[in-house]
Backbone as JSON Lines, residues from 0, in Angstrom:
{"i":0,"aa":"X","n":[4.1,10.65,17.49],"ca":[3.37,9.54,16.89],"c":[3.55,9.61,15.39]}
{"i":1,"aa":"X","n":[3.62,8.46,14.81],"ca":[3.93,8.4,13.39],"c":[2.71,8.51,12.49]}
{"i":2,"aa":"X","n":[1.52,8.35,13.05],"ca":[0.3,8.42,12.25],"c":[-0.71,9.33,12.95]}
{"i":3,"aa":"X","n":[-1.44,10.08,12.15],"ca":[-2.45,10.98,12.7],"c":[-3.57,10.18,13.36]}
{"i":4,"aa":"X","n":[-3.87,9.0,12.84],"ca":[-4.93,8.18,13.44],"c":[-4.61,7.83,14.89]}
{"i":5,"aa":"X","n":[-3.34,7.7,15.23],"ca":[-2.97,7.42,16.62],"c":[-3.18,8.65,17.51]}
{"i":6,"aa":"X","n":[-2.94,9.84,16.95],"ca":[-3.26,11.06,17.68],"c":[-4.77,11.13,17.95]}
{"i":7,"aa":"X","n":[-5.55,10.78,16.93],"ca":[-7.01,10.8,17.06],"c":[-7.43,9.84,18.17]}
{"i":8,"aa":"X","n":[-6.88,8.65,18.17],"ca":[-7.2,7.66,19.2],"c":[-6.91,8.22,20.59]}
{"i":9,"aa":"X","n":[-5.77,8.87,20.75],"ca":[-5.39,9.43,22.04],"c":[-6.34,10.55,22.48]}
{"i":10,"aa":"X","n":[-6.68,11.43,21.57],"ca":[-7.57,12.55,21.92],"c":[-8.97,12.05,22.23]}
{"i":11,"aa":"X","n":[-9.45,11.07,21.47],"ca":[-10.79,10.53,21.73],"c":[-10.81,9.82,23.09]}
{"i":12,"aa":"X","n":[-9.7,9.23,23.49],"ca":[-9.63,8.64,24.84],"c":[-9.88,9.72,25.9]}
{"i":13,"aa":"X","n":[-9.37,10.93,25.65],"ca":[-9.65,12.06,26.56],"c":[-11.14,12.39,26.55]}
{"i":14,"aa":"X","n":[-11.75,12.37,25.38],"ca":[-13.19,12.63,25.27],"c":[-13.99,11.6,26.05]}
{"i":15,"aa":"X","n":[-13.58,10.35,25.94],"ca":[-14.27,9.28,26.67],"c":[-14.1,9.46,28.18]}
{"i":16,"aa":"X","n":[-12.9,9.85,28.6],"ca":[-12.66,10.09,30.02],"c":[-13.48,11.28,30.52]}
{"i":17,"aa":"X","n":[-13.82,12.19,29.61],"ca":[-14.64,13.36,29.95],"c":[-16.13,13.03,29.86]}
{"i":18,"aa":"X","n":[-16.46,11.75,29.73],"ca":[-17.85,11.27,29.73],"c":[-18.66,11.76,28.53]}
{"i":19,"aa":"X","n":[-18.01,11.9,27.38],"ca":[-18.72,12.32,26.17],"c":[-19.66,11.22,25.72]}
{"i":20,"aa":"X","n":[-20.85,11.61,25.28],"ca":[-21.82,10.67,24.72],"c":[-21.81,10.72,23.2]}
{"i":21,"aa":"X","n":[-21.33,11.85,22.66],"ca":[-21.28,12.07,21.22],"c":[-19.91,12.63,20.85]}
{"i":22,"aa":"X","n":[-19.24,11.96,19.92],"ca":[-17.91,12.39,19.5],"c":[-17.89,12.44,17.97]}
{"i":23,"aa":"X","n":[-17.42,13.57,17.45],"ca":[-17.32,13.77,16.01],"c":[-15.85,13.86,15.63]}
{"i":24,"aa":"X","n":[-15.48,13.12,14.6],"ca":[-14.12,13.13,14.07],"c":[-14.22,13.54,12.61]}
{"i":25,"aa":"X","n":[-13.58,14.66,12.28],"ca":[-13.63,15.19,10.92],"c":[-12.22,15.3,10.37]}
{"i":26,"aa":"X","n":[-12.02,14.76,9.17],"ca":[-10.76,14.88,8.44],"c":[-11.08,15.68,7.18]}
{"i":27,"aa":"X","n":[-10.37,16.8,6.98],"ca":[-10.55,17.61,5.77],"c":[-9.22,17.69,5.04]}
{"i":28,"aa":"X","n":[-9.22,17.22,3.8],"ca":[-8.02,17.3,2.97],"c":[-8.33,18.16,1.76]}
{"i":29,"aa":"X","n":[-7.47,19.14,1.52],"ca":[-7.64,20.0,0.36],"c":[-6.3,20.15,-0.35]}
{"i":30,"aa":"X","n":[-6.23,19.6,-1.54],"ca":[-4.99,19.75,-2.31],"c":[-4.9,21.16,-2.89]}
{"i":31,"aa":"X","n":[-6.03,21.78,-3.19],"ca":[-6.0,23.13,-3.75],"c":[-5.58,24.17,-2.71]}
{"i":32,"aa":"X","n":[-6.0,23.99,-1.45],"ca":[-5.6,24.91,-0.37],"c":[-4.33,24.43,0.33]}
{"i":33,"aa":"X","n":[-3.87,23.23,-0.02],"ca":[-2.7,22.59,0.6],"c":[-2.88,22.5,2.12]}
{"i":34,"aa":"X","n":[-4.06,22.01,2.53],"ca":[-4.38,21.88,3.95],"c":[-4.82,20.47,4.3]}
{"i":35,"aa":"X","n":[-4.46,20.05,5.47],"ca":[-4.92,18.79,6.05],"c":[-5.37,19.15,7.47]}
{"i":36,"aa":"X","n":[-6.62,18.93,7.77],"ca":[-7.19,19.37,9.04],"c":[-7.88,18.21,9.74]}
{"i":37,"aa":"X","n":[-7.67,18.11,11.04],"ca":[-8.33,17.12,11.88],"c":[-9.1,17.88,12.95]}
{"i":38,"aa":"X","n":[-10.39,17.57,13.08],"ca":[-11.23,18.2,14.09],"c":[-11.88,17.09,14.91]}
{"i":39,"aa":"X","n":[-11.77,17.2,16.22],"ca":[-12.42,16.25,17.12],"c":[-13.27,17.05,18.09]}
{"i":40,"aa":"X","n":[-14.58,16.78,18.05],"ca":[-15.54,17.49,18.91],"c":[-16.19,16.49,19.85]}
{"i":41,"aa":"X","n":[-16.42,16.92,21.09],"ca":[-17.16,16.06,22.01],"c":[-18.1,16.89,22.87]}
{"i":42,"aa":"X","n":[-19.04,16.19,23.48],"ca":[-19.98,16.84,24.4],"c":[-19.71,16.42,25.84]}
{"i":43,"aa":"X","n":[-18.43,16.19,26.13],"ca":[-18.03,15.79,27.48],"c":[-18.11,16.94,28.46]}
{"i":44,"aa":"X","n":[-17.45,16.78,29.59],"ca":[-17.56,17.76,30.69],"c":[-16.87,19.08,30.39]}
{"i":45,"aa":"X","n":[-16.0,19.12,29.39],"ca":[-15.33,20.37,29.04],"c":[-14.27,20.75,30.04]}
{"i":46,"aa":"X","n":[-13.6,21.86,29.75],"ca":[-12.51,22.33,30.62],"c":[-12.6,23.84,30.8]}
{"i":47,"aa":"X","n":[-12.07,24.31,31.91],"ca":[-11.95,25.74,32.14],"c":[-10.83,26.28,31.26]}
{"i":48,"aa":"X","n":[-10.76,27.61,31.11],"ca":[-9.67,28.22,30.33],"c":[-8.32,27.83,30.89]}
{"i":49,"aa":"X","n":[-8.23,27.78,32.21],"ca":[-6.97,27.43,32.87],"c":[-6.55,26.0,32.51]}
{"i":50,"aa":"X","n":[-7.51,25.07,32.52],"ca":[-7.18,23.68,32.18],"c":[-6.82,23.53,30.71]}
{"i":51,"aa":"X","n":[-7.45,24.33,29.83],"ca":[-7.12,24.28,28.41],"c":[-5.65,24.66,28.22]}
{"i":52,"aa":"X","n":[-5.21,25.71,28.9],"ca":[-3.81,26.14,28.81],"c":[-2.88,25.05,29.32]}
{"i":53,"aa":"X","n":[-3.25,24.43,30.43],"ca":[-2.43,23.36,30.99],"c":[-2.43,22.11,30.1]}
{"i":54,"aa":"X","n":[-3.52,21.88,29.38],"ca":[-3.64,20.67,28.56],"c":[-2.57,20.58,27.48]}
{"i":55,"aa":"X","n":[-2.03,21.72,27.07],"ca":[-0.98,21.72,26.04],"c":[0.41,21.56,26.63]}
{"i":56,"aa":"X","n":[0.49,21.51,27.95],"ca":[1.76,21.3,28.64],"c":[2.01,19.79,28.73]}
{"i":57,"aa":"X","n":[3.14,19.31,28.19],"ca":[3.39,17.86,28.2],"c":[3.58,17.29,29.61]}
{"i":58,"aa":"X","n":[3.8,18.13,30.59],"ca":[4.03,17.63,31.95],"c":[2.79,17.77,32.84]}
{"i":59,"aa":"X","n":[1.63,17.94,32.18],"ca":[0.37,18.04,32.92],"c":[-0.56,16.94,32.42]}
{"i":60,"aa":"X","n":[-1.19,16.26,33.33],"ca":[-2.23,15.29,32.99],"c":[-3.17,15.14,34.19]}
{"i":61,"aa":"X","n":[-4.4,14.83,33.89],"ca":[-5.36,14.53,34.96],"c":[-5.43,13.04,35.21]}
{"i":62,"aa":"X","n":[-4.78,12.26,34.37],"ca":[-4.8,10.81,34.53],"c":[-3.93,10.4,35.71]}
{"i":63,"aa":"X","n":[-4.38,9.38,36.4],"ca":[-3.62,8.88,37.55],"c":[-2.7,7.72,37.16]}
{"i":64,"aa":"X","n":[-2.83,7.24,35.93],"ca":[-2.04,6.09,35.5],"c":[-0.67,6.48,34.95]}
{"i":65,"aa":"X","n":[-0.46,7.79,34.73],"ca":[0.84,8.25,34.25],"c":[1.06,9.7,34.69]}
{"i":66,"aa":"X","n":[2.31,10.17,34.57],"ca":[2.66,11.49,35.09],"c":[2.83,12.55,34.01]}
{"i":67,"aa":"X","n":[2.69,12.17,32.75],"ca":[2.8,13.13,31.66],"c":[1.58,13.03,30.77]}
{"i":68,"aa":"X","n":[1.28,14.12,30.07],"ca":[0.16,14.17,29.14],"c":[0.64,14.61,27.78]}
{"i":69,"aa":"X","n":[1.3,13.75,27.07],"ca":[1.97,14.12,25.83],"c":[1.04,14.25,24.62]}
{"i":70,"aa":"X","n":[-0.18,13.76,24.69],"ca":[-1.06,13.69,23.53],"c":[-1.23,14.99,22.77]}
{"i":71,"aa":"X","n":[-1.79,16.0,23.41],"ca":[-2.04,17.26,22.73],"c":[-0.75,17.99,22.38]}
{"i":72,"aa":"X","n":[0.22,17.96,23.27],"ca":[1.47,18.67,22.99],"c":[2.22,18.03,21.82]}
{"i":73,"aa":"X","n":[2.16,16.71,21.69],"ca":[2.81,16.04,20.55],"c":[2.09,16.36,19.24]}
{"i":74,"aa":"X","n":[0.77,16.38,19.29],"ca":[0.0,16.74,18.09],"c":[0.29,18.19,17.7]}
{"i":75,"aa":"X","n":[0.36,19.06,18.69],"ca":[0.67,20.46,18.42],"c":[2.06,20.6,17.78]}
{"i":76,"aa":"X","n":[3.04,19.89,18.31],"ca":[4.4,19.93,17.76],"c":[4.41,19.41,16.32]}
{"i":77,"aa":"X","n":[3.7,18.31,16.07],"ca":[3.61,17.78,14.7],"c":[2.99,18.79,13.76]}
{"i":78,"aa":"X","n":[1.88,19.4,14.18],"ca":[1.19,20.38,13.33],"c":[2.09,21.59,13.07]}
{"i":79,"aa":"X","n":[2.71,22.13,14.11],"ca":[3.57,23.3,13.95],"c":[4.79,22.98,13.09]}
{"i":80,"aa":"X","n":[5.29,21.76,13.19],"ca":[6.42,21.34,12.36],"c":[6.05,21.18,10.89]}
{"i":81,"aa":"X","n":[4.76,21.25,10.58],"ca":[4.28,21.11,9.21],"c":[3.51,22.36,8.78]}
{"i":82,"aa":"X","n":[3.99,23.51,9.26],"ca":[3.4,24.82,8.92],"c":[1.93,24.93,9.3]}
{"i":83,"aa":"X","n":[1.56,24.28,10.39],"ca":[0.18,24.34,10.87],"c":[0.15,24.72,12.33]}
{"i":84,"aa":"X","n":[-0.94,24.36,13.0],"ca":[-1.06,24.65,14.42],"c":[-2.2,23.82,15.01]}
{"i":85,"aa":"X","n":[-2.37,23.96,16.3],"ca":[-3.41,23.24,17.03],"c":[-4.16,24.23,17.9]}
{"i":86,"aa":"X","n":[-5.46,24.06,17.97],"ca":[-6.27,24.88,18.88],"c":[-7.18,23.97,19.69]}
{"i":87,"aa":"X","n":[-7.46,24.4,20.91],"ca":[-8.37,23.68,21.8],"c":[-9.38,24.69,22.31]}
{"i":88,"aa":"X","n":[-10.64,24.47,22.0],"ca":[-11.73,25.3,22.5],"c":[-12.58,24.42,23.41]}
{"i":89,"aa":"X","n":[-12.87,24.93,24.59],"ca":[-13.63,24.11,25.53],"c":[-14.42,25.0,26.47]}
{"i":90,"aa":"X","n":[-15.57,24.52,26.88],"ca":[-16.39,25.18,27.9],"c":[-16.83,24.12,28.88]}
{"i":91,"aa":"X","n":[-16.69,24.44,30.14],"ca":[-17.13,23.5,31.17],"c":[-18.61,23.19,30.99]}
{"i":92,"aa":"X","n":[-18.93,21.91,31.04],"ca":[-20.3,21.46,30.91],"c":[-20.81,21.39,29.48]}
{"i":93,"aa":"X","n":[-19.98,21.79,28.5],"ca":[-20.44,21.8,27.1],"c":[-19.61,20.97,26.16]}
{"i":94,"aa":"X","n":[-18.36,20.72,26.49],"ca":[-17.54,19.9,25.61],"c":[-16.3,20.61,25.12]}
{"i":95,"aa":"X","n":[-15.61,19.92,24.21],"ca":[-14.31,20.39,23.73],"c":[-14.19,20.16,22.23]}
{"i":96,"aa":"X","n":[-13.48,21.07,21.57],"ca":[-13.16,20.93,20.15],"c":[-11.65,21.09,20.0]}
{"i":97,"aa":"X","n":[-11.02,20.06,19.45],"ca":[-9.59,20.09,19.16],"c":[-9.44,20.15,17.65]}
{"i":98,"aa":"X","n":[-8.68,21.13,17.16],"ca":[-8.46,21.29,15.73],"c":[-6.96,21.33,15.47]}
{"i":99,"aa":"X","n":[-6.5,20.43,14.61],"ca":[-5.09,20.41,14.21],"c":[-5.03,20.62,12.7]}
{"i":100,"aa":"X","n":[-4.23,21.61,12.3],"ca":[-4.07,21.91,10.87],"c":[-2.62,21.69,10.47]}
{"i":101,"aa":"X","n":[-2.44,21.09,9.3],"ca":[-1.14,20.8,8.74],"c":[-1.09,21.31,7.3]}
{"i":102,"aa":"X","n":[0.1,21.6,6.81],"ca":[0.27,21.81,5.39],"c":[0.22,20.42,4.75]}
{"i":103,"aa":"X","n":[-0.74,20.22,3.86],"ca":[-0.98,18.9,3.29],"c":[0.26,18.33,2.61]}
{"i":104,"aa":"X","n":[0.97,19.15,1.86],"ca":[2.1,18.66,1.08],"c":[3.42,18.63,1.84]}
{"i":105,"aa":"X","n":[3.39,19.04,3.1],"ca":[4.65,19.1,3.86],"c":[5.27,17.72,3.97]}
{"i":106,"aa":"X","n":[6.55,17.65,3.72],"ca":[7.24,16.36,3.69],"c":[7.21,15.64,5.04]}
{"i":107,"aa":"X","n":[7.1,16.4,6.14],"ca":[7.09,15.8,7.47],"c":[5.69,15.52,8.03]}
{"i":108,"aa":"X","n":[4.65,15.84,7.25],"ca":[3.3,15.58,7.76],"c":[3.11,14.08,7.9]}
{"i":109,"aa":"X","n":[2.72,13.65,9.11],"ca":[2.47,12.21,9.28],"c":[1.31,11.77,8.39]}
{"i":110,"aa":"X","n":[1.33,10.54,7.93],"ca":[0.19,10.03,7.17],"c":[-1.02,9.86,8.08]}
{"i":111,"aa":"X","n":[-2.19,9.81,7.48],"ca":[-3.4,9.58,8.27],"c":[-3.3,8.24,9.0]}
{"i":112,"aa":"X","n":[-2.76,7.24,8.36],"ca":[-2.61,5.93,9.01],"c":[-3.88,5.12,8.89]}
{"i":113,"aa":"X","n":[-4.01,4.13,9.73],"ca":[-5.12,3.19,9.66],"c":[-6.33,3.74,10.43]}
{"i":114,"aa":"X","n":[-6.97,4.72,9.82],"ca":[-8.11,5.38,10.47],"c":[-9.28,4.4,10.65]}
{"i":115,"aa":"X","n":[-9.42,3.45,9.76],"ca":[-10.53,2.5,9.87],"c":[-10.37,1.65,11.12]}
{"i":116,"aa":"X","n":[-9.19,1.12,11.36],"ca":[-8.96,0.33,12.58],"c":[-9.13,1.19,13.83]}
{"i":117,"aa":"X","n":[-8.76,2.45,13.73],"ca":[-8.95,3.38,14.85],"c":[-10.43,3.53,15.17]}
{"i":118,"aa":"X","n":[-11.24,3.76,14.15],"ca":[-12.69,3.93,14.35],"c":[-13.3,2.63,14.89]}
{"i":119,"aa":"X","n":[-12.89,1.5,14.35],"ca":[-13.4,0.2,14.82],"c":[-13.03,0.0,16.29]}
{"i":120,"aa":"X","n":[-11.81,0.32,16.66],"ca":[-11.37,0.17,18.06],"c":[-12.2,1.07,18.98]}
{"i":121,"aa":"X","n":[-12.48,2.28,18.53],"ca":[-13.29,3.19,19.35],"c":[-14.71,2.68,19.52]}
{"i":122,"aa":"X","n":[-15.3,2.21,18.44],"ca":[-16.68,1.7,18.51],"c":[-16.74,0.47,19.41]}
{"i":123,"aa":"X","n":[-15.8,-0.46,19.24],"ca":[-15.85,-1.68,20.05],"c":[-15.53,-1.4,21.51]}
{"i":124,"aa":"X","n":[-14.7,-0.41,21.77],"ca":[-14.34,-0.08,23.15],"c":[-15.34,0.78,23.87]}
{"i":125,"aa":"X","n":[-16.17,1.5,23.1],"ca":[-17.17,2.39,23.71],"c":[-18.46,2.33,22.88]}
{"i":126,"aa":"X","n":[-19.12,1.17,22.88],"ca":[-20.32,1.02,22.04],"c":[-21.48,1.92,22.46]}
{"i":127,"aa":"X","n":[-21.46,2.42,23.68],"ca":[-22.52,3.29,24.17],"c":[-22.4,4.72,23.64]}
{"i":128,"aa":"X","n":[-21.25,5.06,23.08],"ca":[-20.99,6.41,22.57],"c":[-21.4,6.48,21.11]}
{"i":129,"aa":"X","n":[-21.93,7.62,20.7],"ca":[-22.26,7.85,19.3],"c":[-21.05,8.52,18.63]}
{"i":130,"aa":"X","n":[-20.56,7.89,17.58],"ca":[-19.42,8.43,16.82],"c":[-19.9,8.87,15.44]}
{"i":131,"aa":"X","n":[-19.52,10.08,15.08],"ca":[-19.76,10.58,13.73],"c":[-18.38,10.79,13.11]}
{"i":132,"aa":"X","n":[-18.11,10.11,12.01],"ca":[-16.83,10.23,11.31],"c":[-17.11,10.81,9.94]}
{"i":133,"aa":"X","n":[-16.35,11.85,9.6],"ca":[-16.52,12.48,8.3],"c":[-15.14,12.7,7.69]}
{"i":134,"aa":"X","n":[-14.97,12.3,6.44],"ca":[-13.71,12.48,5.74],"c":[-14.01,13.19,4.43]}
{"i":135,"aa":"X","n":[-13.41,14.36,4.26],"ca":[-13.59,15.16,3.05],"c":[-12.26,15.26,2.34]}
{"i":136,"aa":"X","n":[-12.26,14.93,1.05],"ca":[-11.09,15.09,0.19],"c":[-11.51,15.95,-0.99]}
{"i":137,"aa":"X","n":[-11.08,17.19,-0.98],"ca":[-11.46,18.16,-2.01],"c":[-12.98,18.18,-2.17]}
{"i":138,"aa":"X","n":[-13.51,17.69,-3.29],"ca":[-14.96,17.75,-3.51],"c":[-15.68,16.45,-3.18]}
{"i":139,"aa":"X","n":[-14.97,15.46,-2.64],"ca":[-15.58,14.2,-2.26],"c":[-15.73,14.14,-0.74]}
{"i":140,"aa":"X","n":[-16.76,13.41,-0.3],"ca":[-17.01,13.34,1.14],"c":[-17.63,11.99,1.51]}
{"i":141,"aa":"X","n":[-17.24,11.51,2.68],"ca":[-17.79,10.27,3.23],"c":[-18.15,10.53,4.69]}
{"i":142,"aa":"X","n":[-19.37,10.17,5.08],"ca":[-19.82,10.35,6.45],"c":[-20.33,9.01,6.98]}
{"i":143,"aa":"X","n":[-19.92,8.69,8.19],"ca":[-20.35,7.46,8.86],"c":[-20.84,7.83,10.25]}
{"i":144,"aa":"X","n":[-22.06,7.43,10.58],"ca":[-22.69,7.8,11.85],"c":[-23.17,6.54,12.57]}
{"i":145,"aa":"X","n":[-22.62,6.28,13.75],"ca":[-23.04,5.07,14.48],"c":[-24.49,5.17,14.96]}
{"i":146,"aa":"X","n":[-25.03,6.36,15.11],"ca":[-26.45,6.49,15.49],"c":[-27.33,5.81,14.45]}
{"i":147,"aa":"X","n":[-27.02,6.05,13.17],"ca":[-27.8,5.45,12.09],"c":[-27.69,3.92,12.11]}
{"i":148,"aa":"X","n":[-26.48,3.44,12.34],"ca":[-26.26,1.98,12.39],"c":[-27.02,1.38,13.57]}
{"i":149,"aa":"X","n":[-26.96,2.02,14.72],"ca":[-27.64,1.53,15.92],"c":[-29.16,1.48,15.7]}
{"i":150,"aa":"X","n":[-29.71,2.46,14.98],"ca":[-31.15,2.46,14.7],"c":[-31.55,1.27,13.83]}
{"i":151,"aa":"X","n":[-30.71,0.91,12.88],"ca":[-30.99,-0.22,12.0],"c":[-30.84,-1.54,12.75]}
{"i":152,"aa":"X","n":[-29.82,-1.6,13.6],"ca":[-29.53,-2.85,14.33],"c":[-30.58,-3.19,15.38]}
{"i":153,"aa":"X","n":[-31.21,-2.2,15.94],"ca":[-32.18,-2.34,17.02],"c":[-31.59,-3.11,18.2]}
{"i":154,"aa":"X","n":[-31.83,-4.42,18.32],"ca":[-31.4,-5.18,19.5],"c":[-29.98,-5.75,19.4]}
{"i":155,"aa":"X","n":[-29.39,-5.77,18.21],"ca":[-28.04,-6.31,18.07],"c":[-27.03,-5.22,18.45]}
{"i":156,"aa":"X","n":[-26.08,-5.54,19.29],"ca":[-25.09,-4.52,19.7],"c":[-24.16,-4.14,18.54]}
{"i":157,"aa":"X","n":[-23.81,-2.86,18.48],"ca":[-22.91,-2.39,17.43],"c":[-21.52,-3.0,17.58]}
{"i":158,"aa":"X","n":[-21.21,-3.47,18.78],"ca":[-19.89,-4.08,19.03],"c":[-19.85,-5.57,18.68]}
{"i":159,"aa":"X","n":[-20.93,-6.11,18.14],"ca":[-20.95,-7.51,17.73],"c":[-19.91,-7.7,16.62]}
{"i":160,"aa":"X","n":[-19.14,-8.79,16.66],"ca":[-18.08,-9.01,15.67],"c":[-18.54,-8.94,14.22]}
{"i":161,"aa":"X","n":[-19.73,-9.46,13.92],"ca":[-20.23,-9.41,12.55],"c":[-20.54,-7.98,12.12]}
{"i":162,"aa":"X","n":[-21.05,-7.18,13.05],"ca":[-21.35,-5.78,12.75],"c":[-20.05,-5.02,12.53]}
{"i":163,"aa":"X","n":[-19.07,-5.25,13.39],"ca":[-17.78,-4.58,13.24],"c":[-17.11,-4.96,11.92]}
{"i":164,"aa":"X","n":[-17.23,-6.21,11.52],"ca":[-16.66,-6.66,10.24],"c":[-17.34,-5.95,9.08]}
{"i":165,"aa":"X","n":[-18.67,-5.81,9.16],"ca":[-19.4,-5.09,8.11],"c":[-18.97,-3.63,8.07]}
{"i":166,"aa":"X","n":[-18.87,-2.99,9.25],"ca":[-18.45,-1.59,9.32],"c":[-17.06,-1.42,8.69]}
{"i":167,"aa":"X","n":[-16.16,-2.32,9.0],"ca":[-14.8,-2.25,8.45],"c":[-14.83,-2.33,6.93]}
{"i":168,"aa":"X","n":[-15.56,-3.31,6.39],"ca":[-15.66,-3.46,4.93],"c":[-16.28,-2.23,4.29]}
{"i":169,"aa":"X","n":[-17.36,-1.74,4.9],"ca":[-18.05,-0.56,4.37],"c":[-17.13,0.65,4.36]}
{"i":170,"aa":"X","n":[-16.42,0.86,5.46],"ca":[-15.53,2.02,5.54],"c":[-14.37,1.89,4.56]}
{"i":171,"aa":"X","n":[-13.83,0.7,4.39],"ca":[-12.75,0.51,3.43],"c":[-13.2,0.87,2.02]}
{"i":172,"aa":"X","n":[-14.41,0.46,1.68],"ca":[-14.96,0.76,0.35],"c":[-15.12,2.27,0.17]}
{"i":173,"aa":"X","n":[-15.68,2.93,1.16],"ca":[-15.92,4.37,1.08],"c":[-14.63,5.18,1.09]}
{"i":174,"aa":"X","n":[-13.65,4.76,1.89],"ca":[-12.37,5.46,1.93],"c":[-11.65,5.35,0.57]}
{"i":175,"aa":"X","n":[-11.76,4.18,-0.09],"ca":[-11.15,4.0,-1.41],"c":[-11.77,4.96,-2.42]}
{"i":176,"aa":"X","n":[-13.08,5.18,-2.31],"ca":[-13.76,6.09,-3.24],"c":[-13.27,7.52,-3.1]}
{"i":177,"aa":"X","n":[-12.75,7.88,-1.94],"ca":[-12.24,9.24,-1.73],"c":[-10.92,9.48,-2.46]}
{"i":178,"aa":"X","n":[-10.18,8.42,-2.68],"ca":[-8.84,8.58,-3.27],"c":[-8.88,8.72,-4.75]}
C-alpha cells in the first residue's frame, strides 16, 4: 500500500470484524528520534498466540471473502523495509495492539496519506464504535475522541453528513497545526 492511512483502514477493519467497541489509533512522529510509529488498539475478541503468529502470514486469513490476508504482512514488510518492524500483541477476550515502527526519514517510508478521510470513513461506516485518534508530532499533539462528540450530539447521529463535515473541517484545522 502506498499510504500508511490505507494500512490503518485495513487493520481497523480487522478490529471491527473482531467486534471491537473501542478503537484507538495513535500516530507518533519524532524528528529528533527519527521515528514514525503507528499504534492501533482495540477491545475486540483478541487472538491466541497461535493465531497471532498466523496473522503475519500473507496466506492466512479468517475472512471468507478472500483467500489471502495481506494486511499485516504488507505493513510488516513496509516497516522492515524502512529500518523498523511490526508487533502484534493480543489476548483472547481482551483485544489486540498492532504497532508499526518506521525510520521517519527513510526514503521508502510511505506517507501518512489522507488520514482524515480514513477516520471519516471509519466513523461513518461504524458509528456505534468509539474511535480515539491521537497524532503526536515532536512536542505537538492532537487528540480526537468520538465519545466526546457523541455526548455533545445527544440524539443526532455522529454519522450525520453535517456532523461528518464538521469533523472533517475540525480535523483538517488541527492536523495543519501539527505541521
